[in-house]
N, C-alpha and C positions, 0 to 999 in steps of 0.2 A: 505494499499499500504506500510505500514511500517512508520516510523520515518526520514528515507531518501530516499525514492523513494517519486515520484511527479507525475500525472496524468495529463498530457497537452489537455487542451480541445482546437478543433479549432471552432471558432464560425462563422455563415456564416446569413449575414443578407436577411431577404428573403421580407420586406416591413421599408419602413422607422424609425419606432418607435423602432425597432431592431436595424437597421444602427444606431440610435442615441445615443442608449445604449452600442454598442459596441463601439463606438466613444469617451464616458465617460468614460467605463474602460480604453481604452488606455492612455488617456490625464488627468485619474484622476479629471474629472470634475462631476459636481453635484453630486449624492451622492456614487459615486465610489471614493473610496480609498485604496491606496495603503497602504500593514501590511507586516512585514517583518516575516519570517519564524518561529522568536521566537513567536511573537504576534498570527502566526498562531497556534501553538502547544498550547497557552495557551489557546485560544479562542474554539479551538476543545476539549480540554481537561474538559471546564467548558459547552460546548454544550451537550456532551455525557455523563455527570454527571461521570468525571473520579475521583476515589478515590484521586488521583494525584492532583485536579485540585486547591484546597486551598494550597497548601504548593508551587506551582510550582510561584517563584517571578517575580515582578512586572516589565515589560519591559519598559521604558524609551524610547522617541524619542526625537531626535533633542538637545540632554544634554548640558548645560551650562557649560565648562571650567571656565567662568568666575564668574558665581556663587560658584565655589566649587574648586578653587586653589586660593593662596593667591597672584598670582602675577595679576591677575584681566584681563587676555587676553581674548577678547572678541572673541573667539575660541568655537568651538560646537563638540560633538561625533554623531554619527549615531544613535548607539542606546547606553544604560546604563542600568545596573542592581545593586540594592544595595543587598549585599548579608548578609545576620544574622545567616546562618549555614554551616557547612560542606557540607550539601546535596545542599544549594544554590549556591555554588562556583560547585559543579560537574556539577550543570544543566545548569550554563554558560561555560563550558568549552565543553560541548557536543555540545550546540548551534553553538559555533564557530569554533568547528572542520566540522559540519555538513555543514555549511556555510559558513567553507570558510572565516573566517573574521579574519581580525586581531584583538588581544586583549589588552589592557591597562588594569593593575592593579594600584588603584588609593588608596593611603589612604586618609591623610587628604587634600591631595595636596599644602602642605608646599615646595616640593624640584621639580618639574616639570616645564618646560617652554615649553608652546606649540609653535611649529612656524606654523602649520596649522591646519585644523581641522582635527577632528580623522575620519576616514572613516570605524569605524569599531565598536567595543563595548567596552565599558567601565565596568571593574568590578569596581565597589562602595564599599571598604570594611566599613562594618557596623556592624561586631559581637564583641557584649559587653560582659561583666562580669569579676568577680576578684574570685578567687577561692584560699585560702589557701591550701596548700598538704599537708604542715609538720610544727612541729612549736615544738624547743624543748627550750624555755623560753627567749632566746637571738635570734637566726637563723630562719629565716623561709622560706620557699619555697611558692612563689607565681604566680600561671598562669592568665594570663592577655588576654582579647580576642583582637586583632589583630585590632580590630576599635576603639575601645576605644581612646579618645585622649590623647597624650602623657602627657601634663604638667596636663591635669586631674588628669592623673594617678598618678604621682606625688605628689602633694597637697594630694590625698586620700592616697597614702604611707605616707606622714607626720603628716596627722590628725590621722592614725594609731598608729602611733610610729615606723613604717619599715625604716628605715634610711640606706643610701648610694645614693640615686638618689637624695639629695638637689641640686647639683651644676647644676643639668641638667634642674632644674625648668623654665618654659615658653620657652622652645623651639617648637617652631609649630611643627606639625606633627599628626602621630597616633602612637601608640606603636608598629603594625605590621612591620611599615618602619625602627626603631628604628635599628636593628641590620642588614638591608641590611645597612643601611650607616653607622652605628657604630656612631651613633650620639654622641658628647661631647662638654665640655666647661669644662672651668678654672678647667684644670688638672683633669677629670673624663671623662671616656666613657662608653657606654652600655656596651661594653664585660667584664667590671671590677665587673657589677653585673649580669650577663648573665649567665642562667644555663641550658635551654636548648629553641630549639621552634618547632612547629611543621608547615608542610608546606604541600599541597598538589601541586602532579606534574599537570603538565597542559595537558600532552598528555596522560599518563594513571589513573590520578585521584585517586592512591595510597597516602596514609598520611602516612608521614616518618616525624621522629625527625632526627633535628642536632642538636648534641651538641657542647662544647664551640670548638673542635678542628676541628669539621666538617664543621662549618661555616668560618675557615680560616681568622680570622677579622683582618684586616689592618685599615690605617689611614682614617676617613671616608669611610671604604671600607667593604667587604667581599665577599665570595665567590657566592653570590645573583649577585653583580655587575661585575664577573668577569667569572668564568668556568659556572657556573650556573644562567647567567643572563636568563631572561625570561623562565624560567624553572618550576619556582614554585610561589605557591599563600600562602603566609605565613599565618597562620588562627590563632594562639595563641604564646606567649612569656612568658616563664617562668623566675622568678629572684629569687634570692636569697640574701636576705635582713637581715639587722642586727641592731638591737635596740642600739647597742651600736659601730656605725659605727665609726672608726674614722674622723674627720675632714677634710677636703680638702680646708685648708684655705691660700695654700703657694702662690697663685697668688696674686700680690700686689695689683690690683684691690678689689680685694675682703677684702683685710687687711685694706684697705683705706677706703671703705665705711664701715666694720664694724667700724673703728675707729671713724669716722665722725657721727656716730650713739652712741659713747661712749658705746659700746658694747665690754666690756672686756672678758667674758667668754660665748661665743657664744654657741647658742642650735643649735641643725642642722635645724629648723626652722628661725634662726637667719641667717644662711648662705644662705638658699635658698630665703629668702625676700631681701637679699644683693643682692644675684644673680638676681633676678627681677628689682631691681631699678638700677643695671648697663645697663641691657639690655633694659629697658625702656628709658633710658636715652641716649645710644645710637643707637637704632634700629629702626623704623619707624612702626606703628601699620600697618599690611595688611590692617585692614577695612576701614584706613584712605587713603594710601599710598601704592598701589601696589608692595608689593615686596616676596623673598623668603628667607630671611636672605642673611648671606654670601654667594654670589655668586661663589665666588671662595675658592679652597683650599689653605692652607698654604703649599707652594712650602717645600721640605724637599732633602737637598743638603748635597751631600757626602761631605769630609772634603775639597779634592782639591778643588773642584768647590766654595765651603763657603770662602776659603784663598783666592781666586779669587777676590768673591764679594765683601769679608771685606776690601780687597787692595784698592779697590776705592772707596768704600762706608763704611768708619771707623764706622760710626754712627747705619749701620744696624741694624734693630731690629730683634732677634734671638734667640733660647732656644733649648741649647743640649742635644741632645736625648741619652738615655742609650748605644746606640749600636756604638757613636762616631759619627754622622749625625748632620746635625743642622735644624732647622725647622724657617724657613723665616716668618717676619710677611705680608703676602701676602696685608695689609690693606696700611701700611706702605711703598712698594712700591709704591702700586697705586696711594698715595697719592702724595709720592715724584713725581713722573713721572706727578703730576699735574692733575690728574683725578679728585681728590675729589670736589665735588660739579657742575661737569660737567653737562650741560644737552645738549642734543640732541631731541629739538622739543618735542617730547611726552615721553620720557623717558632720565633719566639720571643715576649720581653716587651719592648715598646720601652724603650731606653736612654735617653729624656728622660722617658717618662712611664710606669707602672709599671701604669696600668689598662688601656693599651692592648696586646693581641696583635697580631701582623703576621706575615704571610704574604712570608717574601722572595723566593717564586719555587717554585710545583710543589709546595706542603704540600696536602693533602687535608682535607677539612674534620673528618674524624676525626681526625688527627694534630694538629689544633690546638685539638680538644675535650678530647683527654687531655692536655694541656699544661694547659689552663685547670680539668678534674679535678683534677691535682696541685697545683694553686695552689692550688686551693678547700682541698682536704685539709690542705695543708700550714698555711695560715692558721688554720684550725679548729685544728689540734692545737698550734699555738705561742701563739695568741691568745684561743682558746675563741669564736670570732666565726666565724658563717657567711655566706658571700659567697656571691651570686646573680648569675647573669650576665644581663648587660641586653641583650645581642645575641639575637636570637629563634633556638632551633635547630631546624633543619629535618632532620628524619630520612630523607627520602626514599622 
């Protein structure tokens, strides 16, 4: 009948055993079991000896977000598939189109908050690999699978003497999600070492390359969160690294940490280790206390609005930007508003870093989001500054 056509059978019971069998089918009792279209396609391929049967990825049912996201919210997806190749990605996209299922692309699960169960299919990125494309003895271009862990990739690069990413150590998540969010810390962003990425279009299955300009990077932003949101699956990212990359130690916290360790002439690894100690001291371990790191973006204000805020709050923590605007420390605003260490039943604000919302255990995504909304409203009232979430909100 073809991949997208189904033959509907009408069953009539001529005796009690057949009646019982039909009831079991209808109510999924006894030996009867309902399976998805994707599971049916896999089963059919294996039963008929199809050459592609062994290449079809496994479909997982009732997939747990609690075990696969750092917030640890107890939500499930109807189905999930871990993809390890471009072909796997295209297969999943085809299945979601045919079954008209909503698709959620998930990397390391470190920047999402599930408000409800996901009544669709999760594409869990698991594409691995690190390959050097070119090397002139100092600079080198390296392409990395989107499913590699970000911190693991940074440490691998340091081990090889490929520098430029050390300030981004210990950031959770996957390589594929890094350009989407344009992750950054301590004066460095992914865009500073980005070369290109390749992504598969969700509707057509076409593989395309995005260079720096096409990605339209912004502060914790890119085209993949704006005009091209939910249109692509990033499968690999290329970086240009430098064995003699200049050290970025302008942030006071890094300087203080290096001084505390009596490091006068730091190496790239010294900077990475300083960053890791700072992050460990401020941020809770997601395996112990559910969280997604910084929940809010640092707001960026034009000079007029900034002067207004500073007039009423002269000690506001801020950083001047090259374009004349000012970045405010969202953590300072939240702290000064009285939210740091606040607990609301099963969730709260971390007692050492006001930017971090935490799940003490059993909190729902809706409970955490309600807390976030109250913080946003309170900061707006007290400072006239609008906070925005950095963590992606998934409604289900």
